[in-house]
C-alpha positions in Angstrom: -29.9 -67.4 -25.0 -31.4 -63.7 -24.2 -31.3 -64.7 -20.3 -27.5 -66.3 -20.5 -25.0 -64.6 -18.2 -21.3 -65.5 -19.0 -20.4 -64.5 -15.5 -22.6 -66.6 -13.8 -20.6 -69.8 -13.9 -17.6 -67.5 -12.8 -16.7 -68.5 -8.9 -15.2 -65.4 -7.4 -12.6 -66.2 -4.9 -12.9 -64.3 -1.7 -10.2 -61.5 -1.5 -7.8 -62.1 1.0 -5.4 -59.8 2.6 -2.0 -61.6 3.0 0.8 -60.0 5.2 2.7 -58.7 2.1 -0.2 -56.5 1.0 -0.3 -55.1 4.4 3.6 -54.7 4.2 3.2 -52.7 1.1 0.5 -50.3 2.3 2.6 -49.6 5.3 5.5 -48.8 2.9 3.7 -46.8 0.7 2.1 -45.0 3.8 5.2 -44.6 5.5 6.5 -42.4 2.9 4.6 -39.3 3.1 4.0 -39.7 6.9 7.8 -39.6 7.4 8.1 -36.7 5.2 5.3 -34.8 7.1 6.9 -35.6 10.4 10.3 -34.5 9.2 9.7 -31.6 7.3 6.2 -30.6 8.5 6.2 -31.1 12.3 10.0 -31.3 13.1 11.2 -28.2 10.9 8.1 -26.1 12.3 8.6 -27.2 15.9 12.2 -26.0 15.6 11.2 -22.9 14.4 8.6 -22.3 17.2 11.4 -23.0 19.6 13.9 -20.7 18.2 11.6 -17.9 18.3 11.8 -18.0 22.3 15.7 -18.3 21.9 18.7 -16.1 21.2 22.3 -16.3 20.9 24.3 -15.0 24.0 27.6 -13.3 23.0 28.6 -13.3 26.4 27.9 -16.9 27.2 28.8 -17.9 23.8 25.6 -20.3 23.6 22.1 -20.4 22.7 20.1 -19.4 25.8 16.3 -18.8 26.5 14.7 -15.3 25.5 11.2 -15.3 26.4 8.9 -13.2 24.4 12.2 -10.6 23.8 12.0 -11.5 20.0 8.3 -10.7 19.8 8.7 -7.4 21.7 11.5 -6.3 19.4 9.2 -6.7 16.4 6.7 -4.5 17.8 9.6 -2.0 19.2 11.0 -1.6 15.6 7.6 -1.7 14.0 7.7 2.3 13.6 11.8 2.8 13.7 11.9 0.7 10.3 8.5 1.4 9.0 7.1 -2.3 9.4 3.9 -0.5 8.5 4.9 0.1 5.0 6.2 -3.3 4.4 2.6 -4.7 5.5 0.8 -2.1 3.0 3.0 -3.2 0.4 2.3 -6.8 1.0 -1.4 -6.4 1.2 -1.0 -4.5 -2.2 -0.1 -8.0 -3.6 -3.3 -9.3 -2.3 -5.4 -6.3 -3.9 -3.9 -6.6 -7.7 -4.4 -10.5 -7.0 -8.0 -10.7 -5.8 -9.4 -7.7 -7.8 -7.2 -7.7 -10.9 -5.4 -11.0 -11.5 -8.3 -13.5 -10.5 -11.2 -11.8 -12.3 -9.0 -11.8 -15.5 -8.4 -15.5 -14.6 -12.0 -16.3 -14.6 -13.0 -14.4 -18.0 -10.1 -16.0 -19.6 -11.1 -19.3 -18.3 -14.7 -18.7 -19.6 -13.7 -17.7 -22.9 -11.2 -20.7 -23.5 -14.2 -22.8 -22.2 -16.5 -21.4 -24.6 -13.9 -22.7 -27.3 -12.7 -19.5 -28.7 -10.3 -19.9 -31.9 -6.7 -21.0 -31.1 -7.6 -21.8 -27.7 -4.9 -24.7 -27.2 -2.2 -22.2 -28.2 -3.7 -19.7 -25.7 -3.6 -22.3 -22.7 0.0 -23.3 -24.0 0.9 -19.4 -23.9 -0.8 -18.7 -20.5 0.9 -21.7 -18.9 4.6 -20.8 -20.2 5.7 -18.4 -17.6 4.8 -21.1 -15.0 7.4 -23.5 -16.3 10.3 -21.0 -16.8 12.3 -20.2 -13.8 11.6 -17.3 -12.0 15.0 -15.7 -12.3 14.8 -15.7 -16.0 11.2 -14.3 -16.0 12.9 -11.5 -13.6 15.7 -10.9 -15.7 13.8 -10.7 -18.8 11.2 -8.0 -17.0 14.1 -6.1 -15.9 15.2 -6.0 -19.6 11.7 -4.7 -21.0 12.4 -1.7 -18.4 15.9 -0.8 -19.6 16.6 2.6 -20.0 18.1 2.4 -23.5 15.8 -0.1 -25.6 13.2 -1.4 -23.0 9.9 -1.7 -24.6 7.8 -1.3 -21.0 10.3 1.8 -20.3 9.4 3.8 -23.8 5.9 2.7 -23.3 5.5 4.3 -19.8 7.6 7.5 -20.8 5.3 8.0 -23.6 1.9 7.4 -21.3 3.3 9.6 -18.4 5.1 12.2 -20.5 8.7 11.5 -19.9 11.5 11.8 -22.3 15.2 10.4 -22.1 16.5 13.2 -20.0 14.0 13.1 -17.2 12.5 9.4 -17.3 12.7 7.8 -13.7 14.2 4.2 -13.5 11.1 2.4 -12.9 12.4 -0.3 -11.1 14.6 1.5 -8.7 12.4 4.4 -8.0 10.3 3.9 -4.9 7.2 6.1 -6.3 7.1 3.5 -9.2 8.8 0.3 -8.4 5.7 -1.5 -6.3 3.5 -0.9 -9.3 5.9 -2.4 -11.8 6.1 -5.2 -9.3 2.3 -5.7 -9.1 2.0 -5.3 -12.8 4.7 -8.2 -13.2 2.3 -10.1 -10.6 -0.8 -9.9 -12.8 1.0 -10.3 -16.1 2.9 -13.4 -15.4 0.4 -14.9 -12.6 -3.0 -15.2 -13.9 -2.3 -17.7 -16.3 -1.9 -20.6 -13.8 -5.5 -19.9 -12.5 -6.8 -19.5 -15.6 -5.8 -22.9 -16.4 -7.1 -24.4 -13.3 -10.6 -22.5 -13.6 -10.9 -23.4 -17.3 -10.1 -27.2 -16.3 -13.2 -27.2 -13.9 -15.3 -25.3 -16.3 -14.7 -28.1 -18.9 -16.1 -30.6 -16.4 -19.4 -28.9 -16.7 -22.1 -31.4 -18.6 -23.0 -29.9 -21.9 -26.5 -31.2 -21.3 -26.8 -28.9 -18.2 -25.7 -25.9 -20.6 -28.0 -26.8 -23.5 -30.8 -27.3 -21.0 -30.3 -23.6 -19.9 -30.0 -22.3 -23.3 -33.4 -24.0 -24.4 -35.0 -22.3 -21.5 -33.6 -19.0 -22.8 -30.7 -18.4 -20.6 -27.9 -16.2 -22.3 -24.2 -16.2 -21.7 -24.5 -13.7 -18.6 -27.1 -15.9 -16.8 -25.0 -19.1 -17.9 -21.8 -17.4 -16.0 -23.5 -16.4 -13.3 -26.0 -19.0 -12.7 -24.7 -22.1 -13.9 -20.6 -22.0 -14.2 -20.0 -19.8 -10.9 -22.1 -22.4 -9.0 -20.6 -25.7 -10.5 -17.0 -24.6 -10.2 -17.3 -22.8 -7.1 -15.2 -25.4 -5.0 -12.1 -24.8 -7.6 -12.9 -20.9 -7.6 -12.9 -20.9 -3.7 -9.6 -22.7 -3.5 -8.1 -20.2 -5.8 -9.8 -17.3 -3.3 -8.2 -18.9 -0.6 -4.8 -19.0 -1.9 -5.3 -15.1 -3.1 -5.8 -14.7 0.6 -2.5 -16.0 1.6 -0.6 -14.1 -0.8 0.4 -10.9 1.7 1.7 -13.3 4.0 4.0 -15.2 1.5 5.0 -12.8 -1.3 8.7 -12.6 -1.4 9.9 -13.6 -4.7 9.2 -10.4 -6.6 11.1 -7.7 -4.9 13.7 -10.4 -3.9 14.6 -11.2 -7.5 13.5 -8.2 -9.5 14.0 -5.4 -6.9 17.3 -6.9 -5.9 16.4 -8.1 -2.2 13.7 -5.4 -1.8 15.4 -2.1 -2.7 12.9 1.0 -3.5 10.7 0.4 -0.5 9.7 -2.8 -2.1 10.4 -4.9 0.9 7.4 -7.2 2.1 6.9 -8.8 5.3 7.7 -12.2 4.3 10.7 -11.1 2.7 11.7 -9.2 6.0 11.6 -12.6 7.6 14.0 -13.9 5.1 16.3 -10.9 5.3 16.6 -11.5 8.9 17.0 -15.3 8.5 21.2 -14.7 8.1 21.3 -11.5 10.5 19.6 -13.0 13.3 17.5 -16.5 12.6 15.8 -16.3 16.3 14.3 -13.1 15.4 13.2 -14.4 11.7 11.5 -17.2 13.7 9.7 -14.9 15.6 8.3 -12.9 12.7 7.2 -16.0 11.0 5.6 -17.1 14.4 3.8 -13.5 14.1 2.7 -14.1 10.4 1.3 -17.6 11.0 -0.7 -16.3 13.9 -2.3 -13.9 11.7 -2.4 -15.8 8.4 -3.8 -19.2 9.5 -7.0 -17.7 11.3 -7.8 -15.6 8.7 -7.4 -17.9 6.0 -9.9 -20.5 7.8 -12.0 -17.8 8.2 -12.2 -16.9 4.9 -12.5 -20.7 3.8 -15.5 -21.0 6.1 -17.5 -17.8 4.5 -16.5 -19.2 1.2 -18.1 -22.6 1.4 -21.3 -20.8 2.7 -21.4 -18.7 -0.7 -22.6 -21.9 -3.1 -23.5 -25.3 -1.8 -21.4 -28.3 -3.0 -22.1 -29.0 -6.2 -21.2 -32.6 -7.9 -20.9 -33.2 -11.9 
């Protein structure tokens, strides 16, 4: 009976693809394709067209404007200190890339090494991502309350202020952006840490054990095994970080009350102009896209060359 195969007598019928199966596949594909065409192609195409139009008060209708909206951006660059806005925007990139992301990697590595209370830490880290931004912003403002805010008292102690001369950290241009950067790191690193930890958890234990038997310490394991194996996930995190200066607007809009205290970013500027002049806002978005898309594609190409693709 050793050579008996119970499947040998089963006659497998050739799979046929009737019309109803094709119809089902078509319907399932039609939903995402339709969404892409409406919300991706049509909406963005409309924005591109708007960038070359304006509303004529004399004719009381929308007319072609050529490159006037784009010229307006560069003419107003110095008058309204757009350079400061761009600098503030890239400040978020710096804190995300060089502070938040390294913290995420280190925290993920320690979670991967099964530190005590690891599951609880995962929940705590992910918690800010399921709480509405408006609530987090209000909570953060309460922490800087002049009367009993914990962070307000802490910074007063560190910087040597007292109640009589302490600045308002969220409304003083000297401190406001730094406090928003702190918020970005504090409440932002948890999501990436969970994402990277998930990639680390898929590393085969045999690979790590083999390296340890060869004398590899934790430092060698981290840089020679962990980082190369999770590089696809980590490179995606780095690419998203490169998009931050072109897309960040929530922090200054919610916490700093629509970009007060010189906290406006270039993305928030486009949103602010949306109500005043949607055609000028569309032009700003086109300028942002023309800079951000090639930059991100180049970064992605460079990151792909750092480590070869590793499948585990």
